[in-house]
N, C-alpha and C positions, 0 to 999 in steps of 0.2 A: 678748535671748536668744543662750543656747550650745545649737549641735544638739547631742542627748545626753544635756544636762545636764539636772536637776529644775530650776533657774530658780534664783531666790532669795526669800527671805521678800516676799508680796507682802501682806498682811493685815495695816491696818493695827491698830499695834500688837505684833504677832505676833513672840517673839523665838526665833529657833532655833539650836542652838550644836552643836555634836557633842564629847562625852566620851571619856577615854578609861576603862579597865580601872580604873583611880583617881579615878575622877570628877573628871578635872580638865580643861578646856577644852579639847579639841585647835586645835592651831595648821594656817592652810593644808597644803596638802599631806599630813598626814597620818589615819587612817582612825579613824574612830570611831564610836560610838551617839548616832544622829541624837536631840533632847532638844528637848523643846518648852513655852516657861514658860506655865503656868496658873496661875491664882492666884497668884502668888506663887512659883511651886513645880515646878520641871522635872520632869517626865514626859517619863520616854522610849520610842520608838514603838518599837524593835527590831528597825529598819531600822540597818544600817552607811553611813557615805557617808565622803564628803572635802569640804573645800570650796576651793575655787583661789585665787587671789590678787586675785579681781574679785570675791569674793563669793560667785560660784554652787557649786553640791552637788550632788554628783557621787554616782549609788546606789552600792552595792555589794552589798550583800547583804542577809539578813535576819539580824541577829545572831547565829542560833543555826545557822546555813553556815558562818559567818567561819571559813576555821583558820588558826589560828597555825603556823607553821613557822620554828622557827632567830631567832625575833623578829619574822619579818614578817607582815603582814592579808594574808592572799591570799580573792578573795569567788571561788566556784566559777563562776559566772555569765562573767567572759571567757573562761576554762579552757574552758568546754564550748565555746564559741560556738568558740573556734578550735578542736576537737580537731573537731566538727560540719563544719570547713569540710576536713576529707584525706577524700582521696577514699575513703576505705573505711570511712568511717561513716556511718551512719544517724545516731544520736543516743546523748549518753553523759549521766554524773551526778558531781559529783564530790565528793570529801565527804575531809575531814582522817582520819588513818588514825596510828593512836597509834605512838607512836616516843619510843625510850625516851634520844635524843640529841636530838631535835630538835623534840621534845613531840607535832608532829604532821607529816607529810607527806602531801604532797599525792596522793592516790588518782583515779584515772580507772574507772568502771564503765562499757561501749564494744557499743554496740549497732552490728552489724555489715550494712551491705547486703547483698542479697541475693547470693550467687555466691562472695560473698571470707569463705574462711577464719582461720580465728583463732593466729597463730604470735607463739612468742618474738619474730621475724626482726618484725611488725609490731606487736607493741607497739614498738618500738626506733624504729622506723620514727614513730608517735605523737607517739612521746616527742619526737626530734629535732623532728620538724616542728612542735610546739609550743614547744618548749623558742626555734626560729629568730625566733619572732613572740613572743613575751612573755619578760619578765625572768625574770634565771637562776632565780629563787625560786620561780617558779609551774607551769614544767611537773611534770606527772606523774610522781612519780615510781617508782609501780606502777598496772600498767595489767591490769584482768581485763574480759573479754571474755566478755559476758554476754546469752545469748536474747532478753530484753523486759526495760526497769527499771519498778520497782514505781510504779503512779504513781493518783493520788484519781481520781476518778467525771469530775471535770471535768478530769483529761488535766495536771495536775500531778507531777511528779516529788517522789518520799516519801524523802527525802534520808535524813528520820531516821532511814526503817527502813534504808538502803543504810550507814550511821554504825555503827547498833547493830550491826550483825551485824557487819561491820568490828572494832565495836570490844568484843563478844563473841568470834571465832577471836582477833584480838592478844592477851585476857587468856591463852590460854593457853601464848601462847610466851614471855609479860613476866614 
């Protein structure tokens, strides 16, 4: 077992593979949608992941949460976890924001800790903080400070709501 991975398919005869947007199987290292073969048909489960060279699967995010920016596939969870390590951030949510050149850009909605004031300087600081810890294409290109994140009754972040709001906002300018 590799800590942090989903592991390998272990149920006898269960076939699992990753598929790209054209329904082609993905090679190791490439993010794709998880499919399970049932009754000789591939069923997509709605999650994206990648497989390493040893055959271990690594979760990225729900397919509808994935951000595609300049051809890069970006999962919001790792970006959020990194933002949340910044001393000023209480919590965050990351979505793809429409962009005419990149397709989407990484946008973060950040709730600050008590007594921390939002500013353009703080937004730049958080962007640079993430940029030094993740790949250059994963850091947020925009940060919006908000008082609270929309959540379900069980506390899960409603990224779809934030993404819809962002798409509606950008439609006015595109």
